[in-house]
C-alpha positions in Angstrom: 0.0 0.0 0.0 2.8 2.4 0.8 4.5 1.6 -2.5 1.3 2.4 -4.5 0.6 5.6 -2.7 4.2 6.8 -3.4 3.8 5.9 -7.1 0.7 8.0 -7.3 2.4 10.9 -5.6 5.3 10.8 -8.1 2.8 10.9 -11.0 1.0 13.9 -9.4 4.4 15.6 -9.1 5.2 15.0 -12.7 1.9 16.4 -13.9 2.3 19.4 -11.7 5.9 19.9 -13.0 4.7 19.7 -16.6 2.0 22.2 -15.8 4.5 24.6 -14.2 6.8 24.2 -17.2 4.0 25.2 -19.6 3.2 28.2 -17.5 6.8 29.2 -17.4 7.0 29.0 -21.2 3.9 31.1 -21.6 5.3 33.7 -19.1 8.7 33.7 -21.0 6.8 34.3 -24.2 4.9 37.2 -22.7 8.0 38.6 -21.2 9.8 38.5 -24.6 6.7 39.9 -26.4 6.5 42.8 -23.9 10.2 43.5 -24.1 9.9 43.7 -27.9 6.9 46.1 -27.6 8.7 48.2 -25.0 11.8 48.4 -27.2 9.7 49.5 -30.2 7.8 52.1 -28.2 11.1 53.5 -26.8 12.5 53.7 -30.3 9.4 55.5 -31.6 9.6 58.0 -28.8 13.3 58.6 -28.5 14.9 57.0 -31.5 15.4 58.3 -35.1 12.4 58.1 -37.3 14.4 57.4 -40.4 14.3 53.8 -41.7 17.7 54.1 -43.4 20.2 51.5 -42.5 23.7 52.9 -41.7 26.3 51.9 -44.4 28.5 50.1 -41.8 25.5 47.8 -40.9 24.8 46.6 -44.4 26.0 43.1 -44.6 26.4 43.0 -48.4 29.1 40.3 -48.2 26.3 38.0 -47.0 25.2 37.7 -50.7 28.7 37.1 -52.2 29.1 40.6 -53.4 32.5 40.1 -54.9 31.4 37.1 -57.0 28.3 38.9 -58.1 30.0 42.2 -59.1 33.2 40.8 -60.6 33.6 40.3 -64.3 37.0 38.8 -65.2 36.3 39.1 -68.9 36.4 42.9 -68.7 39.9 44.5 -69.1 41.2 46.9 -66.5 40.2 50.5 -67.2 42.8 52.7 -68.9 43.4 56.0 -67.0 43.5 59.2 -69.0 44.0 62.8 -67.9 41.2 65.2 -68.8 41.5 68.9 -68.6 38.5 71.3 -69.1 37.3 74.8 -68.5 34.1 75.7 -66.7 32.1 78.8 -65.9 33.1 80.4 -62.6 30.3 79.9 -60.1 28.9 83.2 -59.0 27.6 81.9 -55.7 24.4 80.5 -54.4 23.0 84.0 -53.5 23.3 85.2 -57.1 21.5 82.1 -58.3 18.7 82.5 -55.7 18.2 86.2 -56.7 18.6 85.9 -60.4 14.9 85.5 -61.1 13.8 88.6 -59.1 13.4 92.1 -60.4 16.1 94.5 -59.2 15.3 98.1 -58.1 18.5 100.2 -58.1 18.6 103.0 -55.5 21.3 105.6 -56.3 23.2 107.4 -53.5 25.2 110.4 -54.4 26.8 113.5 -52.8 25.4 117.0 -53.5 27.4 119.2 -55.9 28.8 121.4 -53.0 30.2 118.3 -51.2 32.1 116.9 -54.3 35.2 118.9 -53.4 38.7 117.4 -53.0 39.8 117.8 -49.4 43.4 118.3 -50.6 43.3 120.6 -53.6 39.7 121.8 -53.5 39.1 120.7 -57.2 35.8 119.1 -58.3 35.7 115.3 -57.9 34.3 112.9 -60.5 32.5 109.6 -60.2 35.2 106.9 -60.5 33.0 103.9 -59.7 30.4 102.4 -57.4 30.2 100.4 -54.3 27.0 98.3 -53.8 25.2 96.0 -51.5 22.0 94.0 -51.9 18.9 93.7 -49.7 15.8 91.6 -50.0 12.6 93.6 -49.6 9.4 91.7 -49.1 6.2 93.6 -49.9 3.1 92.1 -48.2 0.0 91.2 -50.2 -1.7 94.2 -51.6 -5.5 94.2 -51.8 -7.4 96.6 -54.0 -11.0 96.9 -55.2 -11.2 96.5 -59.0 -14.3 98.2 -60.4 -15.3 97.3 -64.0 -17.2 99.9 -66.0 -18.3 99.4 -69.5 -19.7 102.1 -71.8 -23.2 102.0 -73.1 -23.9 103.4 -76.6 -27.0 104.7 -78.3 -27.8 106.6 -81.5 -28.7 110.3 -81.3 -30.4 110.3 -84.7 -32.6 107.4 -83.7 -33.4 109.2 -80.4 -34.6 112.2 -82.4 -36.4 110.6 -85.3 -36.9 106.9 -84.6 -39.3 104.9 -82.5 -36.8 102.2 -81.3 -33.4 103.3 -80.1 -30.7 100.6 -80.3 -28.4 100.3 -77.3 -25.0 98.6 -77.5 -22.7 97.8 -74.5 -19.0 97.4 -74.6 -17.8 93.8 -74.0 -16.7 92.9 -70.5 -15.0 89.8 -69.1 -17.2 87.1 -67.6 -17.0 87.1 -63.8 -15.8 84.0 -61.9 -19.0 84.0 -59.8 -21.9 86.2 -60.8 -22.8 88.8 -58.1 -19.7 88.1 -56.2 -16.5 90.0 -55.3 -14.4 87.0 -56.3 -11.6 87.7 -58.8 -9.1 85.4 -60.4 -6.1 86.5 -58.2 -8.0 86.6 -55.0 -9.4 83.0 -55.4 -6.0 81.8 -56.5 -4.4 83.4 -53.5 -6.8 81.8 -51.0 -6.4 78.4 -52.6 -2.6 78.6 -52.6 -2.6 79.7 -49.0 -4.7 76.7 -47.9 -3.6 73.9 -50.3 0.1 74.8 -50.7 1.0 76.6 -47.5 -1.5 74.6 -45.3 -3.0 77.7 -43.9 -6.7 77.1 -42.9 -9.4 79.6 -43.7 -9.8 80.9 -40.2 -6.1 81.9 -40.1 -6.5 83.6 -43.5 -9.5 85.4 -42.1 -7.5 86.7 -39.1 -4.6 87.7 -41.4 -6.9 89.7 -43.6 -8.5 91.3 -40.6 -5.0 92.5 -39.5 -4.8 94.3 -42.8 -8.2 95.9 -42.2 -9.9 93.6 -44.8 -13.2 92.0 -43.9 -13.6 88.7 -45.7 -15.3 85.8 -43.8 -14.1 82.2 -43.9 -17.6 81.2 -45.1 -17.3 83.5 -48.1 -13.8 82.1 -48.9 -15.1 78.6 -48.6 -18.0 79.4 -51.0 -15.6 80.9 -53.5 -13.4 77.8 -53.5 -16.3 75.4 -53.8 -17.9 77.3 -56.6 -14.7 77.9 -58.6 -13.7 74.2 -58.1 -17.1 73.0 -59.4 -17.4 75.5 -62.3 -13.8 75.9 -63.5 -11.4 73.3 -62.1 -13.7 70.2 -62.4 -13.3 70.2 -66.2 -9.5 70.3 -65.8 -9.7 67.5 -63.3 -11.7 65.3 -65.7 -9.2 66.0 -68.5 -6.3 65.0 -66.3 -8.2 61.8 -65.2 -8.7 60.9 -68.9 -5.0 61.2 -69.5 -4.2 59.3 -66.3 -6.2 56.3 -67.3 -4.3 56.1 -70.6 -1.1 55.4 -68.8 0.3 51.9 -68.4 1.8 52.2 -64.9 0.1 53.9 -61.9 0.5 54.2 -58.1 -2.4 54.3 -55.6 -2.7 55.0 -51.9 -5.3 56.3 -49.4 -5.5 58.2 -46.1 -8.2 59.2 -43.7 -10.1 62.5 -43.6 -12.9 63.6 -41.2 -16.1 65.1 -42.5 -18.3 66.8 -39.9 -21.6 66.8 -41.6 -22.0 63.7 -43.8 -25.5 62.4 -44.3 -26.2 59.3 -42.3 -22.8 59.2 -40.6 -21.4 60.3 -37.3 -19.1 63.3 -37.3 -16.4 61.0 -35.9 -16.6 58.5 -38.7 -13.5 58.2 -40.9 -13.8 59.0 -44.6 -11.0 58.5 -47.0 -9.0 60.5 -49.6 -7.7 58.2 -52.3 -4.7 59.1 -54.4 -3.8 58.0 -57.9 -0.7 59.2 -59.8 1.5 58.4 -62.7 4.8 56.6 -62.4 8.3 57.8 -63.2 8.1 56.5 -66.8 5.3 58.9 -67.7 6.0 61.8 -70.0 4.0 64.2 -67.8 3.2 63.8 -64.1 -0.5 63.5 -63.0 -1.6 63.4 -59.4 -5.3 63.0 -58.6 -7.1 62.9 -55.3 -10.6 61.3 -54.9 -12.7 61.8 -51.9 -14.9 58.7 -50.8 -16.8 58.0 -47.6 -15.3 54.5 -47.1 -12.2 52.5 -47.7 -14.1 49.9 -49.8 -12.3 48.4 -52.8 -15.3 49.4 -55.0 -13.9 53.0 -55.1 -10.6 52.2 -56.9 -12.4 49.7 -59.0 -14.8 52.4 -60.2 -12.2 55.1 -60.5 -9.8 52.9 -62.6 -12.5 51.8 -65.1 -10.8 51.7 -68.5 -7.2 51.4 -67.0 -5.2 48.5 -68.3 -1.7 48.1 -66.9 0.4 47.8 -63.7 -0.7 49.3 -60.4 1.7 49.9 -57.5 0.0 49.4 -54.1 0.7 48.7 -50.5 -0.5 45.5 -48.8 -4.2 46.5 -48.4 -6.4 43.6 -49.5 -9.0 45.8 -51.2 -6.7 46.1 -54.2 -6.9 42.4 -54.9 -10.2 42.5 -56.9 -9.6 45.3 -59.4 -9.9 43.1 -62.5 -7.8 40.9 -64.7 -6.7 43.8 -66.8 -4.8 45.3 -63.8 -1.6 43.7 -62.5 -0.9 44.6 -58.9 2.7 45.4 -58.0 3.6 45.1 -54.3 5.8 47.5 -52.2 9.2 46.2 -50.9 9.5 49.3 -48.7 6.5 48.1 -46.7 8.2 44.7 -46.3 11.5 46.2 -45.4 9.7 48.5 -42.8 8.4 45.5 -40.9 11.9 43.9 -40.7 13.3 47.3 -39.7 10.8 47.3 -36.8 11.7 43.8 -35.9 15.4 44.7 -35.7 14.6 47.7 -33.4 12.8 45.3 -31.0 15.9 43.1 -30.6 18.3 43.9 -27.8 21.3 45.9 -29.0 23.9 43.2 -28.4 21.9 40.7 -30.5 20.9 42.8 -33.4 23.7 41.9 -35.8 23.2 38.1 -35.5 19.3 38.2 -35.4 17.1 36.7 -38.0 15.4 40.1 -38.3 18.7 41.7 -39.4 19.2 39.0 -42.0 15.7 39.8 -43.5 16.6 43.5 -43.4 19.9 42.9 -45.2 18.0 41.1 -48.0 15.8 44.1 -48.5 18.8 46.5 -48.3 20.6 44.5 -51.0 17.6 44.9 -53.4 17.5 48.7 -52.9 21.2 48.9 -53.2 21.0 47.3 -56.6 18.2 49.7 -57.6 20.4 52.7 -56.7 23.1 51.2 -59.0 20.6 50.9 -61.8 19.6 54.5 -61.2 23.1 55.8 -61.3 23.7 54.0 -64.6 20.6 55.7 -66.1 19.4 52.4 -67.5 16.5 52.3 -70.0 13.5 50.1 -69.0 14.6 47.2 -71.2 18.1 47.3 -69.8 16.8 47.6 -66.2 14.5 44.6 -66.8 17.4 42.4 -67.9 19.6 43.6 -65.1 17.0 42.8 -62.5 16.5 39.3 -63.8 20.3 38.8 -63.7 21.0 40.3 -60.3 17.9 41.3 -58.3 15.8 38.2 -59.0 18.3 35.8 -57.4 18.4 38.0 -54.3 14.6 38.0 -54.1 14.4 34.2 -54.6 16.9 33.7 -51.8 15.0 36.1 -49.6 11.7 34.3 -49.9 13.4 30.9 -49.6 14.9 32.1 -46.3 11.6 33.5 -45.1 9.7 30.3 -45.8 12.0 28.2 -43.5 12.5 30.8 -40.7 10.5 30.2 -37.6 9.1 33.0 -35.4 6.2 33.5 -33.1 3.2 34.7 -35.2 2.6 37.9 -33.1 6.2 38.9 -32.7 7.6 41.7 -34.9 9.7 39.1 -36.8 6.7 36.9 -37.2 4.6 39.7 -38.6 7.4 40.7 -41.0 7.7 37.2 -42.3 4.0 36.8 -42.7 3.7 40.0 -44.6 6.5 39.1 -47.0 5.2 35.7 -47.8 1.6 36.8 -48.1 2.6 39.5 -50.5 5.2 37.5 -52.4 3.2 37.2 -55.7 2.6 41.0 -55.8 6.2 41.8 -54.7 7.7 39.6 -57.4 5.7 41.4 -60.1 8.3 44.1 -60.2 10.4 41.8 -62.3 7.8 41.7 -65.1 8.7 45.1 -66.6 11.6 47.5 -66.4 9.4 50.5 -65.9 8.1 49.3 -62.6 9.5 50.5 -59.2 10.6 48.5 -56.2 8.3 50.6 -53.9 5.1 52.6 -53.7 7.0 55.6 -52.3 6.0 57.8 -55.2 2.3 57.6 -54.0 3.3 58.0 -50.4 5.2 61.2 -51.1 2.3 62.7 -52.9 -0.3 61.8 -50.3 2.0 63.3 -47.6 1.1 66.7 -49.0 -2.5 66.1 -48.1 -1.6 64.8 -44.7 0.4 67.9 -43.9 -2.5 70.1 -44.8 -4.9 67.9 -42.8 -2.8 68.4 -39.7 -3.6 72.1 -40.0 -7.2 72.3 -41.1 -8.1 68.9 -39.4 -11.4 68.3 -41.2 -13.9 69.3 -43.9 -17.3 70.5 -43.0 -19.3 68.8 -45.8 -18.7 66.2 -48.5 -19.1 69.0 -51.1 -16.1 70.7 -49.4 -14.1 67.5 -49.4 -14.8 67.0 -53.1 -13.6 70.6 -53.8 -10.5 70.0 -51.7 -9.7 66.8 -53.7 -10.0 68.7 -57.0 -8.0 71.7 -55.9 -5.3 69.5 -54.4 -5.1 67.6 -57.7 -4.7 70.7 -59.8 -2.1 72.3 -57.4 0.0 69.2 -56.9 0.0 68.3 -60.6 1.1 71.8 -61.4 4.0 71.6 -58.9 5.0 68.2 -60.3 5.2 69.7 -63.8 7.3 72.7 -62.7 4.6 75.3 -62.4 4.0 78.0 -59.8 0.7 77.1 -58.1 -0.6 80.7 -57.6 0.3 81.9 -61.1 -1.1 78.8 -62.7 -4.4 79.0 -60.8 -4.7 82.7 -61.6 -4.1 81.9 -65.2 -6.8 79.2 -65.3 -9.4 81.5 -63.7 -8.6 84.2 -66.2 -8.7 81.9 -69.2 -11.2 79.1 -68.6 -14.4 81.2 -68.3 -14.0 82.3 -72.0 -12.8 78.9 -73.3 -14.5 75.9 -74.9 -14.1 72.3 -73.9 -11.7 71.7 -76.9 -9.4 74.4 -75.4 -9.0 72.7 -72.1 -6.2 70.3 -73.1 -4.0 73.3 -73.9 -4.6 74.5 -70.3 -3.4 71.3 -68.6 -0.2 71.7 -66.5 1.9 70.1 -69.3 0.2 72.1 -72.1 2.4 74.1 -74.5 0.1 77.1 -74.2 1.0 77.7 -70.5 2.9 81.1 -70.3 6.4 81.2 -69.0 5.3 83.4 -66.1 3.7 80.3 -64.6 6.8 78.2 -64.8 9.3 77.7 -62.1 12.9 78.7 -62.7 15.1 75.7 -63.5 17.9 75.2 -61.0 
């Protein structure tokens, strides 16, 4: 009996020991998870926000750099001495001021003071000393009153029954019965959509200049001018965009206070569509929509047939067989970068997360080499298959056999890379494609900067107007135009134009005057 009872006690102890071991493993997992999260939070709060990897941490030898780059068939380069002449640089200040008008202010002595202090003879002008100053003249506001003459016939007045009356022609107003003028509306739009200055601040600024112009009036002007004059330009740009073969897309949130059937705290979305680097002219279009549904890009991109750069959002999956989705290696790299930051400093170099980051760094290093060589799309396509594709294959082979806890930073990075593999590898289908969707992210950042200042739109109509104005302004900037001068030119020209004339008014049109163009640097 004593032996049996001892045997049962041992079994109980073994079960208890196994249970405690399982609890210890769970606690160790939680401790490791919380340490990673704490490390990430500390880095986000105190560390550098840049995702760039320092050059000394790029383990390029991991991929047999010498064997990949060497070509023993090529002879050693022959050195030759080159001498040349170049124009002497006048200095950055002269370059900065070269496009500005110069007002010369002469300073001279009165006749009675031009006497030589030694011989008392009259002194002559032997030269000039000079200095330059930059004068800034604040915005000038005037009231422009249009008056047109009315003509009648004196003979008909004396002898006739009907007296004909003829009026002199006058330009069509931007908004009938309004004070709105081309320069004033262009100024308000530029302040808000280029300088991120909300309307209430513009209202205060004008009040400081003793000008009364309410923010409601300014908002009405922008909505009306957007609907009447900029919408046709927007539609022409959209038509040109859909004829491209490579596009980028992204989206971000926007808050609408008074949207029918929705709470003021509900999130709406601003979608962005833009051309890629291979396009002859840059086009950037924003599209306001109340949700993040994939039906919105599907509807917007009707008629588009080509490659579409996207992030990992699943709504881009069902856009149609005519659209080939291209993934973003920057998003994949970003997750490995976060995983590296969650690893203790002494273990970073040898960590699995660092190996994944090095694979991504190698791909981008190769892209920078292609960029420096100014390769044409066909040449880039061949070079990628020769050098980049093997690195990508090795990366995904490594990712498929690397084990990590699913909810850990490394586990999330591996899951993202493997889930997006088909889209990420589509970059090797065409030399015009890019390794990332950074082009779209840079463009949508302009909207995000403005959103931080004006925070929200009051109505869907205002959000739609904002999307149209942002599209025109950002496309103008991308094509080397000055936003204010271009908007002012459009508002002077479009009211008297026909639909056939609109293509000449697009930001890349040949009819755009030189006064709207930025100085080339």
